Every structure is written in C-alpha cells, then in structure tokens.
C-alpha positions as CSV (number, residue, x, y, z in Angstrom):
1,M,31.2,-82.4,-3.4
2,T,32.8,-79.8,-1.1
3,S,35.2,-82.4,0.2
4,R,36.3,-83.2,-3.3
5,I,36.9,-79.6,-4.1
6,S,38.8,-79.1,-0.8
7,F,40.8,-82.2,-1.5
8,V,41.8,-81.0,-5.0
9,A,42.7,-77.6,-3.6
10,R,44.8,-79.1,-0.9
11,A,46.4,-81.4,-3.4
12,R,47.4,-78.5,-5.6
13,Q,48.9,-76.7,-2.6
14,L,51.0,-79.7,-1.7
15,A,52.2,-80.0,-5.3
16,V,53.3,-76.4,-5.3
17,A,55.0,-76.9,-2.0
18,L,56.9,-79.9,-3.3
19,L,57.9,-78.1,-6.4
20,A,59.2,-75.2,-4.3
21,V,61.2,-77.5,-2.1
22,T,62.7,-79.2,-5.1
23,I,63.7,-75.8,-6.6
24,V,65.3,-74.7,-3.3
25,F,67.3,-77.9,-3.0
26,S,68.3,-78.0,-6.7
27,A,70.0,-74.6,-6.6
28,P,72.6,-74.4,-3.8
29,T,74.4,-71.1,-3.8
30,A,78.1,-70.8,-4.7
31,A,78.8,-68.9,-1.5
32,V,77.7,-71.7,0.8
33,A,79.6,-74.3,-1.3
34,A,82.8,-72.1,-1.3
35,S,82.7,-71.5,2.5
36,R,82.9,-75.2,3.4
37,P,85.8,-77.5,3.1
38,R,85.6,-79.7,-0.1
39,D,84.6,-82.9,1.7
40,A,81.8,-81.3,3.6
41,A,80.6,-79.6,0.4
42,S,80.6,-82.8,-1.5
43,D,78.7,-84.5,1.3
44,A,76.2,-81.7,1.3
45,D,75.9,-81.9,-2.4
46,S,75.2,-85.6,-2.3
47,R,72.7,-85.2,0.5
48,V,71.0,-82.4,-1.5
49,A,71.0,-84.6,-4.6
50,A,69.4,-87.4,-2.7
51,A,66.8,-85.2,-1.2
52,Q,66.1,-83.7,-4.6
53,R,65.6,-87.2,-6.1
54,A,63.4,-88.2,-3.2
55,A,61.3,-85.0,-3.6
56,N,61.0,-85.5,-7.3
57,A,59.9,-89.1,-6.8
58,E,57.3,-88.1,-4.2
59,A,56.1,-85.3,-6.5
60,S,55.8,-87.7,-9.4
61,R,53.8,-90.2,-7.2
62,Y,51.6,-87.4,-5.9
63,L,50.9,-86.0,-9.3
64,A,50.1,-89.5,-10.6
65,A,47.7,-90.0,-7.7
66,L,46.1,-86.7,-8.4
67,S,45.7,-87.5,-12.0
68,A,44.1,-90.9,-11.1
69,F,41.8,-89.1,-8.7
70,E,40.7,-86.7,-11.4
71,S,40.1,-89.5,-13.8
72,L,38.0,-91.4,-11.3
73,K,36.1,-88.3,-10.5
74,T,35.3,-87.9,-14.2
75,Q,34.2,-91.5,-14.5
76,A,32.0,-91.2,-11.4
77,T,30.3,-88.1,-12.9
78,G,29.7,-90.0,-16.1
79,I,28.2,-92.9,-14.3
80,E,26.0,-90.7,-12.1
81,T,24.7,-89.0,-15.3
82,A,24.0,-92.4,-16.9
83,I,22.1,-93.5,-13.8
84,A,20.0,-90.4,-13.8
85,Q,19.2,-90.9,-17.5
86,G,18.3,-94.5,-16.9
87,E,16.0,-93.6,-14.1
88,Q,14.3,-91.0,-16.3
89,R,13.9,-93.6,-19.1
90,A,12.4,-96.1,-16.6
91,D,9.9,-93.5,-15.4
92,T,8.9,-92.8,-19.0
93,L,8.5,-96.5,-19.8
94,R,6.4,-97.0,-16.7
95,R,4.1,-94.2,-17.7
96,V,3.8,-95.7,-21.3
97,V,3.0,-99.1,-19.9
98,R,0.3,-97.7,-17.5
99,E,-1.3,-95.8,-20.4
100,R,-1.3,-98.8,-22.7
101,A,-2.7,-101.1,-20.0
102,A,-5.5,-98.6,-19.3
103,R,-6.4,-98.5,-23.0
104,A,-6.3,-102.3,-23.4
105,Y,-8.5,-102.6,-20.3
106,M,-11.0,-100.0,-21.7
107,R,-11.1,-101.8,-25.1
108,A,-11.6,-105.2,-23.5
109,G,-14.4,-103.9,-21.4
110,S,-16.3,-102.5,-24.4
111,S,-16.2,-105.7,-26.3
112,L,-17.7,-107.9,-23.6
113,P,-21.3,-109.1,-24.3
114,S,-24.0,-107.4,-22.4
C-alpha cells in the first residue's frame, strides 16, 4: 500500500515537472529572440516548438498511464472487497451447515428403536 502511495506521489511530481518544462519552453522571451539573428531565432523557435510538442506528448502519455493506474487500483480495491465479502459469506454458510447437520444427527438418533 505504501508503494502505491509513493508511486502516485512521485507520478504527480513528475506531472508537475513536465508541465513546468512545457510552460518554460512555450514562452520564449522577446529579448532572447531579438538578440539573435533571424535564422538562428527561427531555428531556436522550431527546436522549442518540437521540444514543446514532445513534452506535451509525453505529458499526455504519462497522464493517461496515471489515469489507467488509478482505474486499476480502484478495480483491485473492489475485487478485494468482493473477495472478503465472499469469504465471510462462506464462513456463515459453513456454520449454518454444521448446525443443521448436528440437528439432523440429533433427530435421527432420537428416532432409532431401542
């Protein structure tokens, strides 16, 4: 259980880091763009755009994986609950069968001829 919690916490930290990188790359400053020659600036812009697209794609994949993980965790919890309920029901039914068998045995013993 602790490993699940630490995994989710780590996953959220990574999502925040990816978002921060995306924001940094998506907002180049005008001063940097103005100080470079036009060709270098357009090259840098295209590299930034490519990095931004890659970061967005990775962030989307990561968030989809995190969502799938959370869904599976919810399903696992539901299954564990159903198993526990089934085990309790089986215990109850075993007790009922033992009680009924004991009563049937007692009744059969009292009707035997002496």
